[in-house]
C-alpha positions, 0 to 999 in steps of 0.5 A: 037270564033267559035262553034266547036264540042268537041274534041274526045279522040285520039286513044290510050287514055282512058280506056283500052279495057275490055280484057286489063283492070286490073284484081284483084289479084288472090289469091295464089293457096291453098297448104299445110301449116305447123305451129308450135307454142309455147309461143314465137316462131313460124315456118310457111311453106306455098306456099309463103315460110318459116316464123319465128316469134321470140318474135314478130319479123317476118322474111319471106323467099320466096322460091326463096331466099331459098337454103335449109331447115333443121330440127331436134329435139333439143338435149333434145328432147323437141323442133323442130329446123328449119334452113333456108339456104339463097341463099347467104349461111347465115343460120337462125334458129328458135326453137319451144318448143313442149309441150307436147313432143308427139307433136314433132313427129306430127310436124316432119311428117307434116313438112316433107310432106309440105317441100316435096310438095314445095321442092321435090328436097330438 
């Protein structure tokens, strides 16, 4: 065997130059959030989309999968009813009880503003 200098790393191999090195993920830009919660259910609207939690089961709807979001008061005026219409036409609904009842009025105002921020065209 002959003594040879150690082979150098061929071009294109090794760590990437600093400008191409992987960057840590950037957090989503902060935006307004809506949260309505009762004993069993919750509705969250934020920069990532809409999330329903019903009896410890969470369903997330990213904005890209949502056709529209609708909301209204329950017939007895004690709960917020939120429906998400998926792009394929399926409808998902979550009902959150407002206790005290005056809380419902505040939820309506806040939810309208947050939905208008993320979905200005509906």
